[in-house]
Every structure is written in C-alpha cells, then in structure tokens.
N, C-alpha and C positions, 0 to 999 in steps of 0.2 A: 558121615555127616555131609560131605560135599557131593553135589550132583553134577553130572555132565550130560550134554546132548551132543552127539557127533563129536566127541572129544573136546567140546567147548565147555568151560566152567560156567555153570549157571549162577548168575549174580542178581541181586536186587538193585544194587547201585554200585557205581564205580566213581570214586572221589579222588581229587588231587589235593593232597596236603602240601601247601606251599613250602613247608619246612623240610619236605622229603622229595626232592626233585628226581630221585632215581627209583621211586616206587609208587605204587598205586594202592589206595585204600579201597577195599571192596566190602559191601554189606551183603551178607548171606543170611537170609531170614532175619533174626534179631541180633546178630553178632557182626563185629567188624574185624577185618583181617588185613594184613599187609603183604603185598607181593612185589618183589623186586622186578624192575624192567628186564633184567637179564634172564628171568625165569618165565617171562611171558612171550607171547607171539605165536603165530601159526606154525613156525618151525619147531616150537617147543611143546605144542599141544600133545596130549593134555597137560595142563599145568599140574605138576606133581603135588600131592597133598602135603608132603614134607616142606614144600616151598611156601605154603599158605600159613603165615604166622599170625597169632593173635595181635590185634591192634588195641592198645590200652588207653590211648589218649581220647579226649572228647572231640567228637567231630563238629566242626563249625558249619552251620547251615549256609554260610556265605561262600564256602569253598566251591570251586568249579566242579561240575559234574561231567563225566564222560557220557553224554546222552545221545551220541550219534552212532548209528548201526556200525559204520565202518571202523570207528575207534575201538569198539568192543570186539568186533570180529578179529581185527588184526592184533589185538592183545590176547586172543585165544579165549574170549569170553562170549557169553550170550545172555541177554536179559531174560529174566524169568518170564515165561509166556511167549518167548520167541522174538525174532526181529520184526519190526513194524516197517513195512514199505508203503509209503504214501503214494496214492495214485490220483492224478488229476482227472477231471471230467472229460468226456468225449467232446470233440468239436461238433457242433450241430451242422446239419446239411446246409442251412442258410448261411452260417458262418463260413463254411467251406466254399460255397459259391462265391461269396465276397472275396475270399482269398484267391480263388482262381481268376476272378476279374481283375484284382489288384495287380497280380503278378503275370497276367496273360498266360496262365498255365494251360498246356495242351495235353492230349492223351499221352504223348511221349514223355512228359515230365511228371506223370502221376502213376504210381504203381497200383496194382490190384490190392484189395484188402488182404492182409496176412495176419498170422498169429504172432504177436510181439510179446516180449517179456521184459519186465522191469525188476531189477534187483537180483539178477541171476546168481550173483556170488553168495546170496543168502539162502541158497538151496530151496527147500520146500516152502520158504516164506516169500519167494518171488511172486509177483503178480502177473497173470496172463491177461492179455487184452487183444482186441482187434485194432489194427492200425493200417494206415496207408503211408507211403513215402512220397514226398514231393522233391523236385529239384528246383532250386532257385539260384540266382547269382551268388557266388562264394561270399561276397562282401555283404550280402543281405541275410545270410542264414542265421547268424548269432542274434541279430536284432529281431528277426521274426520269431525265433525260439523264445526269446525273452518276452516279447509281446504276447504270445500265446499263453505262456506260463502265467503272466500277470493277470490273464483273464480266467485262470483256473483250469486251462486246457492242458492235458498231458501231451508234452512234446519233447523231442530229444534230437539234438544236432549230433548224430553219431559219426558222420563222415563229411568231408568237405562239400558244401553246397547242397546237402541232403538233410531233410528233416522228417522224422517219423512222427505222425500225429494220430492220437487215439481217435477212433471213429465209433465202433459199436452200434452203428445205425444202418449197416448194410454196405457201407463203403461206396467208393466212387464207381459210377457206371461208365464203362468205356464208351466213348462217343459223346459224352456230355460236356467235354471241355471244348475249348476253342480249336478250330482247325489249325494244324501246323502251318506256319507262314515262313519259317526260317528266320524270323525276327528274334532278337534277343535284347535284353535290357543292357544298356551301357551308360557310362557316366562321363561327360566331358564338361569342361569349364568354358562357358561362353557368355557373351553379353546378352541383354534382352533383345537388342537389335539383331544380333546374329541368330538368336533362337527363333525369332519371327521369320527371318529369311530361310532358315533350315526347314521350318514347318511348311512354309509355302512351297519349297522345293520338293519336300516329301509328298505333299498332296498332289503336286504336278506329276511326279513319276509313278505314283500309285494309281492314279486315275488315267494314265496315258495308255 
C-alpha cells in the first residue's frame, strides 16, 4: 500500500495535529496515518511500514500543513509528484547594466556565465540555470539579494560579498564593465559641509 521514492515515503499531505506534539499525521491517497517523530527523519529512512499507524480522528482543515520541501525531506518524506523548486526569472541585460553602473562593477568583480543549480538537496528535482556571480561590499550583499528577489529575479547570497544572479541571456561579456580603477565603495559619517569639501578634493586629485 505504501510507496517510496529513493527511500522517501510518498505522501499527499503532512498535517500537524496540535493535540499530538510528538507525531505527524500524513494523508496517503484517501487515508490518514500517524507517524511518531522518533520514527521519521533522514537517518531512519525508509520509514518502516510497521511505524505507519492508522489515524482515526477527524482532520481539521485549519490545522497547520507541512508544505515546505525541506520539512518533508528531513522527515523522510516526499510529496506525491516530487519536490517543487521555485525558480525566479533571469535578470535582463538592461537591468544588469543598471546594476553595474550602481555598484561600479568592473570585469574583476563579475564572473563568466556558469551552470548553477538550485535545490541540489532535492536530487533530480533541482533546477539548472545559467548564472553569473558578482562581488559587492559585504554590507551591501544581503540588501541587494533582497532587492533582486523582490523584482522576481533569481538571486542567491551564497558567500560573503558575493551574489549569484540568474542570466540565461548569454551572460556578461568581458570588457563591457567599467575599467578597474582601484576604487571601492566605503561608508563614513560626515557632515554636508565635510562632504562638499571631500568632493572638491577628490575632483582636484583625480584631475591633477
């Protein structure tokens, strides 16, 4: 009666009964079953059929559902039909140019296009895409990632100061960025009068 994929129990739903804090209710086809927390998990997969006991109470539609991929995976389960890995859209060439201008990105701060993967822990359900990686100041990375995601763009801040951005339009062409100047973004607290004096001084030394 029970089905498995890669030793993961196939379920149609996983439900939390608030009166049973140490177990999970699962729906398999048209029937409901109860599995104890101690009998679930990747270290216990596959969940033994003897551990899957009939659940005879009525399921409340308002009870919380375990509807995140990672919740089911780490419980030793998989939704019927497989894991669903959402993928944001690629950044457009125009949007990327604006990004380069905003952060003064040079060739040394932009990688070549490479094959990236999202959801690798979900095996064959992972999504493959083309991406580039950019380097920005450490304190700007999380904010930039959030901004890109809010626009529907697939982006990930995988390591300090670096962001992978989905492209799928041929990628960044080397030599298209700004020429390296050795300049970097920094942040200091100054008055408006001090800022004006600093700008005047920078203009002077750059044009000398």
